[in-house]
N, CA, C and O of each residue as an XYZ file, in Angstrom:
628
protein
N      72.132    123.942     74.855
C      72.370    122.942     75.259
C      73.701    122.541     75.982
O      74.766    122.363     75.392
N      73.504    122.417     77.380
C      74.773    122.196     78.126
C      75.106    120.862     78.275
O      74.203    120.026     78.276
N      76.454    120.480     78.423
C      76.781    119.201     78.357
C      77.143    118.547     79.964
O      78.134    118.866     80.622
N      76.246    117.720     80.325
C      76.255    117.439     81.699
C      77.287    116.156     81.862
O      77.476    115.644     82.966
N      77.825    115.764     80.863
C      78.704    114.495     81.095
C      77.965    113.280     80.697
O      78.582    112.255     80.405
N      76.669    113.340     80.670
C      75.905    112.085     80.590
C      75.383    111.593     79.283
O      75.910    110.647     78.698
N      74.194    112.331     78.758
C      73.565    112.176     77.591
C      74.026    111.504     76.562
O      74.349    110.321     76.662
N      74.113    112.208     75.417
C      74.782    111.571     74.211
C      75.954    111.037     74.484
O      76.937    111.755     74.664
N      76.015    109.605     74.556
C      77.399    108.964     75.069
C      78.321    108.768     73.926
O      79.434    108.282     74.128
N      77.873    109.165     72.558
C      79.034    108.900     71.427
C      79.683    110.389     71.588
O      80.903    110.538     71.505
N      78.918    111.332     71.789
C      79.923    112.831     71.792
C      81.120    112.657     72.576
O      81.313    111.941     73.558
N      82.001    113.561     71.871
C      83.536    113.644     72.437
C      84.196    112.466     72.723
O      84.925    112.395     73.713
N      83.987    111.282     71.775
C      84.528    109.837     72.101
C      84.097    109.003     73.237
O      84.430    107.820     73.293
N      83.267    109.642     74.277
C      82.875    108.735     75.169
C      81.856    108.234     75.110
O      80.915    108.719     75.738
N      81.678    106.949     74.237
C      80.865    106.150     73.938
C      80.258    105.298     75.192
O      80.488    105.512     76.382
N      79.469    104.331     74.663
C      78.912    103.349     75.633
C      80.011    102.396     76.217
O      80.064    102.158     77.423
N      80.707    101.971     75.493
C      81.952    100.933     75.854
C      82.892    102.023     76.870
O      83.063    101.506     77.974
N      83.385    103.083     76.777
C      84.179    103.866     77.717
C      83.106    104.072     79.250
O      83.438    103.736     80.387
N      81.920    104.649     78.882
C      81.253    104.915     79.996
C      80.768    103.569     80.975
O      80.353    103.767     82.117
N      80.877    102.112     80.360
C      80.631    101.072     81.119
C      81.767    100.388     81.661
O      81.750     99.350     82.323
N      82.864    101.147     81.278
C      84.170    100.240     81.654
C      84.156    100.157     83.438
O      83.549    100.983     84.120
N      84.699     99.361     83.835
C      84.838     99.120     85.426
C      85.817     99.825     85.988
O      85.808     99.987     87.208
N      86.839    100.368     85.183
C      87.980    101.189     85.508
C      87.429    102.787     85.519
O      86.646    103.238     84.683
N      87.978    103.508     86.592
C      87.445    105.113     86.529
C      88.141    105.799     85.346
O      89.344    105.857     85.091
N      86.902    106.394     84.573
C      87.689    107.298     83.403
C      87.039    108.450     83.422
O      85.864    108.517     83.782
N      87.779    109.545     83.011
C      87.191    110.843     82.888
C      87.850    111.315     81.366
O      88.961    110.955     80.978
N      87.006    112.112     80.675
C      87.394    112.933     79.605
C      87.566    114.291     79.905
O      86.708    115.027     80.393
N      89.043    114.679     79.503
C      89.043    115.934     79.842
C      89.365    116.677     78.549
O      89.827    116.085     77.574
N      89.099    118.048     78.561
C      88.911    118.865     77.454
C      90.233    119.465     77.471
O      91.145    119.186     78.250
N      90.245    120.459     76.375
C      91.918    121.026     76.043
C      92.382    121.904     77.187
O      93.565    122.232     77.279
N      91.614    122.223     77.914
C      91.926    123.084     79.402
C      92.132    122.258     80.396
O      92.394    122.746     81.495
N      92.064    120.854     80.239
C      92.575    120.092     81.349
C      91.304    120.084     82.390
O      91.507    119.712     83.546
N      89.877    120.530     81.940
C      88.726    120.309     82.669
C      87.923    119.037     82.314
O      87.840    118.662     81.144
N      87.326    118.370     83.342
C      86.414    117.184     83.348
C      85.241    117.488     82.518
O      84.370    118.226     82.980
N      85.117    116.922     81.168
C      84.197    116.788     80.257
C      83.068    115.765     80.604
O      81.864    116.016     80.551
N      83.619    114.606     80.957
C      82.731    113.450     80.727
C      83.353    112.457     82.017
O      84.532    112.566     82.355
N      82.703    111.782     82.482
C      83.029    110.787     83.508
C      82.296    109.791     83.616
O      81.086    109.954     83.457
N      82.827    108.456     83.923
C      81.829    107.186     83.794
C      81.584    107.104     85.638
O      82.008    107.825     86.541
N      80.783    105.986     85.639
C      80.020    105.665     87.000
C      81.425    105.219     88.066
O      81.395    105.248     89.296
N      82.594    104.822     87.218
C      83.300    104.398     88.113
C      84.110    105.529     88.940
O      84.470    105.470     90.116
N      84.317    106.682     87.912
C      85.115    107.426     88.210
C      84.362    108.392     89.293
O      85.014    109.157     90.004
N      83.022    108.304     89.359
C      82.314    109.032     90.480
C      82.548    108.190     91.620
O      82.897    108.718     92.676
N      82.383    106.790     91.528
C      82.367    106.093     92.832
C      84.140    106.538     93.480
O      84.397    106.926     94.619
N      84.944    106.362     92.554
C      86.496    106.512     93.180
C      86.373    108.075     94.071
O      86.640    108.166     95.269
N      86.016    108.987     93.392
C      86.176    110.353     93.929
C      85.102    110.635     95.078
O      85.338    111.320     96.073
N      83.876    110.000     94.792
C      82.781    110.269     95.953
C      81.983    111.595     95.342
O      81.063    112.119     95.970
N      82.445    112.090     94.022
C      81.502    113.346     93.846
C      80.651    112.805     92.575
O      80.994    111.914     91.798
N      79.422    113.589     92.561
C      78.427    113.162     91.438
C      78.880    113.672     90.082
O      79.736    114.557     90.084
N      78.414    113.226     88.931
C      78.526    113.845     87.845
C      78.608    115.344     87.687
O      79.478    115.921     87.034
N      77.618    115.921     88.348
C      77.363    117.381     87.852
C      78.534    118.275     88.663
O      78.872    119.417     88.351
N      78.949    117.662     89.524
C      80.064    118.556     90.640
C      81.470    118.249     89.772
O      82.388    119.068     89.733
N      81.501    117.129     89.176
C      82.925    116.920     88.393
C      82.808    117.595     87.181
O      83.797    118.292     86.950
N      81.956    117.629     86.340
C      82.161    118.270     84.956
C      82.314    119.648     85.208
O      81.549    120.283     85.934
N      83.489    120.221     84.499
C      83.487    121.458     84.488
C      84.806    121.595     85.428
O      85.424    122.648     85.269
N      85.233    120.846     86.212
C      86.360    121.082     87.313
C      87.623    120.900     86.530
O      87.777    120.167     85.553
N      88.387    121.575     87.030
C      90.111    121.130     86.536
C      90.388    120.009     87.263
O      90.002    119.693     88.389
N      91.398    119.207     86.170
C      92.097    118.191     87.166
C      92.971    118.524     88.188
O      93.316    117.763     89.093
N      93.288    119.561     88.047
C      94.263    119.979     89.153
C      93.459    120.185     90.424
O      93.955    120.117     91.549
N      92.144    120.450     90.158
C      91.240    120.750     91.444
C      90.921    119.463     92.415
O      90.468    119.488     93.559
N      91.290    118.347     91.627
C      90.948    116.641     92.147
C      92.182    116.370     92.556
O      92.261    115.444     93.363
N      93.276    116.954     92.212
C      94.710    116.611     92.705
C      94.850    116.756     94.187
O      94.289    117.707     94.732
N      95.572    115.869     94.915
C      96.022    116.136     96.222
C      97.229    117.253     96.321
O      98.037    117.238     95.392
N      97.391    118.084     97.222
C      98.251    118.892     97.251
C      99.718    118.345     96.980
O     100.078    117.414     97.700
N     100.539    118.784     96.093
C     101.652    118.277     95.712
C     101.583    117.316     94.610
O     102.588    116.656     94.349
N     100.336    117.142     93.830
C     100.131    116.501     92.862
C      99.901    117.309     91.814
O      98.942    118.080     91.821
N     100.918    117.210     90.593
C     100.940    118.270     89.593
C     100.266    117.516     88.490
O     100.131    116.292     88.503
N      99.822    118.354     87.474
C      99.637    117.951     85.975
C     101.059    117.879     85.135
O     101.701    118.834     84.699
N     101.332    116.632     85.046
C     102.902    116.430     84.100
C     102.675    116.920     82.853
O     101.539    116.982     82.385
N     103.795    117.328     82.181
C     103.978    117.888     81.125
C     103.668    116.883     80.048
O     103.188    117.253     78.977
N     103.929    115.630     80.306
C     103.379    114.660     79.433
C     102.006    114.315     79.101
O     101.726    113.734     78.053
N     100.952    114.735     80.160
C      99.813    114.740     79.809
C      99.550    115.923     79.095
O      98.689    115.790     78.226
N     100.072    117.102     79.219
C      99.789    118.290     78.418
C      99.958    118.175     76.903
O      99.223    118.624     76.023
N     101.260    117.369     76.780
C     101.395    117.004     75.790
C     100.507    116.063     74.737
O     100.447    116.181     73.513
N      99.836    115.095     75.591
C      98.789    114.210     75.043
C      97.532    115.168     74.442
O      97.065    115.047     73.309
N      97.136    116.046     75.351
C      96.044    117.037     74.896
C      96.548    117.855     73.768
O      95.846    118.056     72.778
N      97.728    118.325     73.887
C      98.198    119.211     72.616
C      98.412    118.374     71.353
O      98.762    118.965     70.331
N      98.213    116.922     71.332
C      98.493    116.056     70.041
C      99.827    115.979     69.721
O     100.249    115.807     68.577
N     100.606    116.121     70.865
C     102.234    116.037     70.585
C     102.452    114.575     70.844
O     103.401    114.060     70.252
N     101.754    113.860     71.600
C     102.351    112.539     72.405
C     101.025    111.795     72.174
O      99.967    112.414     72.062
N     101.114    110.268     72.096
C     100.212    109.530     71.890
C      99.682    108.729     73.160
O      98.615    108.120     73.074
N     100.367    108.725     74.250
C     100.066    108.190     75.523
C     100.979    109.305     76.496
O     101.780    110.180     76.169
N     100.444    108.825     77.913
C     101.193    109.269     79.078
C     100.575    108.720     80.136
O      99.360    108.564     80.257
N     101.575    108.374     81.046
C     101.081    107.782     82.327
C     101.776    108.806     83.489
O     102.814    109.428     83.260
N     101.224    108.863     84.448
C     101.744    109.683     85.651
C     101.210    109.221     86.927
O     100.314    108.388     86.787
N     101.515    109.534     88.180
C     101.023    109.309     89.486
C     100.265    110.472     89.512
O     100.697    111.598     89.265
N      98.831    110.102     89.896
C      98.018    111.318     90.267
C      97.363    110.987     91.552
O      96.404    110.215     91.525
N      97.820    111.543     92.806
C      97.061    111.317     93.901
C      95.681    112.322     94.162
O      95.715    113.530     94.397
N      94.780    111.679     94.077
C      93.387    112.326     93.946
C      92.933    112.638     95.531
O      93.472    112.001     96.436
N      91.928    113.635     95.814
C      91.285    114.032     96.992
C      89.915    113.419     96.751
O      89.306    113.633     95.703
N      89.501    112.766     97.587
C      87.934    112.380     97.502
C      87.169    113.251     98.030
O      87.673    114.161     98.689
N      85.791    113.164     97.856
C      84.769    114.213     98.153
C      84.909    114.289     99.912
O      84.682    115.370    100.455
N      85.307    113.039    100.776
C      85.350    113.045    102.044
C      86.700    113.592    102.630
O      86.870    113.866    103.818
N      87.609    113.710    101.663
C      88.811    114.559    101.973
C      89.922    113.704    102.084
O      90.990    114.276    102.302
N      89.944    112.365    101.979
C      90.896    111.364    101.924
C      91.405    111.386    100.733
O      90.733    111.766     99.774
N      92.791    110.942    100.605
C      93.853    110.680     99.490
C      93.890    109.412     98.875
O      94.173    108.390     99.500
N      93.619    109.437     97.685
C      93.407    108.017     96.915
C      94.897    108.145     95.988
O      94.947    109.120     95.239
N      95.981    107.307     96.002
C      97.113    107.141     95.339
C      96.428    106.552     93.893
O      95.775    105.510     93.960
N      96.591    107.235     92.605
C      96.145    106.410     91.507
C      97.177    106.796     90.413
O      97.815    107.844     90.503
N      97.334    105.906     89.348
C      98.110    106.353     88.259
C      97.330    106.614     87.367
O      96.346    105.882     87.257
N      97.506    107.734     86.441
C      96.796    108.063     85.359
C      97.230    107.682     84.137
O      98.421    107.858     83.881
N      96.402    107.121     83.196
C      96.953    106.765     81.984
C      95.915    107.614     81.002
O      94.688    107.507     80.980
N      96.704    108.438     80.241
C      95.727    109.447     79.087
C      96.259    108.725     77.920
O      97.312    108.091     77.849
N      95.318    108.933     76.966
C      95.425    108.733     75.706
C      94.466    110.159     74.919
O      93.646    110.807     75.569
N      94.763    110.420     73.539
C      93.764    111.478     72.976
C      92.546    111.150     72.820
O      92.193    109.983     72.644
N      91.712    112.197     72.867
C      90.129    111.706     72.696
C      90.091    111.759     71.180
O      90.812    112.489     70.500
N      89.064    110.807     70.655
C      88.977    110.645     69.182
C      88.681    111.904     68.685
O      89.342    112.226     67.697
N      87.854    112.719     69.104
C      87.539    114.067     68.396
C      88.363    115.090     68.477
O      88.123    116.233     68.087
N      89.585    114.609     69.106
C      90.692    115.481     68.921
C      90.905    116.692     69.961
O      91.945    117.350     69.907
N      90.067    116.929     70.753
C      89.745    117.807     71.919
C      89.837    117.064     73.255
O      88.898    116.495     73.812
N      91.298    117.162     73.758
C      91.578    116.805     75.066
C      92.018    115.321     75.128
O      92.611    114.857     74.155
N      91.766    114.553     76.202
C      92.257    113.245     76.397
C      91.243    112.547     77.190
O      90.358    113.018     77.906
N      91.558    111.280     76.911
C      90.851    110.202     77.793
C      91.628    109.905     79.112
O      92.814    109.658     78.895
N      91.346    109.875     80.118
C      92.299    109.448     81.283
C      91.492    108.102     82.019
O      90.288    108.165     82.269
N      92.030    107.309     82.221
C      91.824    105.879     83.076
C      92.698    106.034     84.322
O      93.900    106.267     84.194
N      92.168    105.921     85.433
C      92.744    105.980     86.705
C      92.777    104.288     87.514
O      91.890    103.473     87.763
N      93.926    104.304     87.685
C      94.303    102.994     88.469
C      94.640    103.209     89.770
O      95.709    103.713     90.112
N      93.628    102.788     90.646
C      94.411    102.799     92.072
C      95.691    102.191     92.499
O      95.736    100.969     92.354
N      96.600    102.684     92.926
C      97.806    102.375     93.459
C      97.964    102.453     94.975
O      97.224    103.310     95.458
N      98.691    101.827     95.829
C      98.904    101.898     97.007
C     100.716    101.704     97.244
O     101.520    101.057     96.573
N     100.869    102.342     98.169
C     102.396    101.879     98.485
C     102.908    100.465     98.595
O     104.096    100.170     98.469
N     101.899     99.577     98.847
C     102.185     98.022     98.737
C     102.137     97.565     97.779
O     102.948     96.676     97.518
N     101.293     97.914     96.950
C     101.331     97.607     95.363
C     102.310     98.166     94.774
O     102.834     97.538     93.853
N     102.791     99.388     95.103
C     104.079     99.955     94.180
C     105.464     98.989     94.753
O     106.423     98.585     94.095
N     105.244     98.853     95.811
C     106.525     98.207     96.442
C     106.368     96.614     95.649
O     107.354     96.146     95.081
N     105.386     96.048     95.667
C     105.221     94.687     95.284
C     105.641     94.736     93.470
O     106.147     93.736     92.959
N     105.426     95.703     92.828
C     105.832     95.928     91.576
C     107.380     96.063     91.392
O     108.034     95.351     90.631
N     107.913     97.107     92.213
C     109.324     97.182     92.280
C     110.042     95.840     92.597
O     111.029     95.481     91.956
N     109.561     95.187     93.509
C     110.491     93.957     93.768
C     110.076     92.844     92.599
O     110.931     92.023     92.267
N     108.831     92.822     92.012
C     108.977     91.836     91.213
C     109.668     92.458     89.854
O     109.996     91.605     89.030
N     109.908     93.699     89.541
C     110.816     93.937     88.432
C     112.198     93.613     88.894
O     112.880     92.916     88.143
N     112.737     94.047     90.092
C     113.886     93.671     90.696
C     114.397     92.205     90.449
O     115.458     91.835     89.947
N     113.297     91.443     90.964
C     113.548     89.884     91.009
C     113.638     89.407     89.392
O     114.488     88.625     88.965
N     112.559     90.057     88.567
C     113.006     89.592     87.005
C     114.421     89.885     86.578
O     115.151     89.066     86.019
N     114.755     91.158     86.897
C     116.118     91.355     86.302
C     117.240     90.589     86.914
O     118.175     90.189     86.220
N     117.166     90.364     88.266
C     118.378     89.533     88.859
C     118.251     88.183     88.614
O     119.130     87.460     89.082
N     117.186     87.588     87.867
C     116.930     86.121     87.579
C     117.498     86.241     86.119
O     118.178     85.293     85.726
N     117.335     87.091     85.442
C     117.759     87.370     83.985
C     119.395     87.674     83.886
O     120.015     87.462     82.845
N     119.956     88.143     84.975
C     121.405     88.354     85.211
C     122.036     87.020     85.761
O     123.146     86.626     85.403
N     121.398     86.495     86.476
C     122.070     84.949     86.978
C     121.868     84.120     86.201
O     122.730     83.248     86.096
N     120.587     84.045     85.293
C     120.883     82.856     84.205
C     122.030     83.207     83.025
O     122.674     82.344     82.427
N     122.124     84.356     82.861
C     123.151     84.796     82.071
C     124.563     84.541     82.547
O     125.466     84.165     81.800
N     124.680     84.750     83.725
C     126.198     84.455     84.354
C     126.528     82.944     84.514
O     127.597     82.363     84.332
N     125.175     82.414     84.950
C     125.492     80.670     85.016
C     125.766     80.142     83.513
O     126.721     79.412     83.246
N     124.874     80.568     82.613
C     125.137     80.194     81.179
C     126.721     80.539     80.703
O     127.395     79.621     80.234
N     127.178     81.628     80.812
C     128.607     81.813     80.552
C     129.534     80.992     81.422
O     130.517     80.543     80.834
N     129.414     80.714     82.688
C     130.094     79.851     83.450
C     130.036     78.448     82.742
O     131.059     77.800     82.517
N     128.751     78.013     82.402
C     128.726     76.598     82.156
C     129.425     76.316     80.530
O     129.772     75.192     80.169
N     129.568     77.737     79.531
C     130.201     77.561     78.418
C     131.577     77.469     78.621
O     132.318     76.779     77.921
N     131.970     78.224     79.666
C     133.680     78.124     79.991
C     134.042     76.760     80.365
O     135.009     76.134     79.931
N     133.238     76.388     81.150
C     133.550     74.628     81.771
C     133.538     73.798     80.530
O     134.531     73.118     80.275
N     132.490     73.793     79.728
C     132.156     72.953     78.557
C     133.465     73.181     77.586
O     134.094     72.216     77.151
N     133.776     74.368     77.322
C     135.121     74.739     76.695
C     136.303     73.984     77.049
O     137.066     73.428     76.260
N     136.399     74.023     78.594
C     137.755     73.342     79.058
C     137.587     71.749     78.822
O     138.495     71.032     78.402
N     136.391     71.343     79.128
C     136.146     69.897     79.142
C     136.465     69.254     77.802
O     136.957     68.145     77.593
N     136.074     70.203     76.926
C     136.651     69.449     75.300
C     137.816     69.683     75.029
O     138.275     68.983     74.126
N     138.548     70.489     75.521
C     139.857     70.633     75.412
C     140.825     69.670     75.970
O     141.891     69.299     75.479
N     140.139     69.253     77.337
C     140.965     68.094     78.054
C     140.654     66.825     77.446
O     141.190     65.796     77.857
C-alpha cells in the first residue's frame, strides 16, 4: 500500500485541517523527503502530488539554497521550531523566494513545513518597519529622559 500523499489524511499528522490550509504545506519524512503535500504547495511549485512525493527537499531548492541545520534539528526532535529562507525552483524553472517554517510532525517522523512567499520588496519592507519601530522606541526613551531632566530642573528653581 504505497503512500501517494493523498489518501488517508490523518496519517502522518497530515489531517484535513493541514491539507486544506491556504498556505503551501508539505510534510517531510526523517530523510527530508516529501511525504505529503497540500493543494497550495502543488500550486506554488507547479508540480503534481505524484511528482512531489518522495522527492528530497534539496531537489526543490534553488542552487545556493541549502537545508539549514535548524531544520535538521526539528526533524531529529532536538528543536521545536525552525525558520529559514528557502528559494524554490518551480516546474517552469522560475525561482520563488519563500520562507520555510518547520515544526515536528505529530507522529514524530519528520516535520511539517509551511512555505510563505517573500520577495525582495517584502523583505525590505519588513526590515524598514523593524528599523522604524526601534528608532521610534529609542526616540521616545530619549525624549522622556530629556523631559525628566527639564522637570527636575524646574522643580529645583
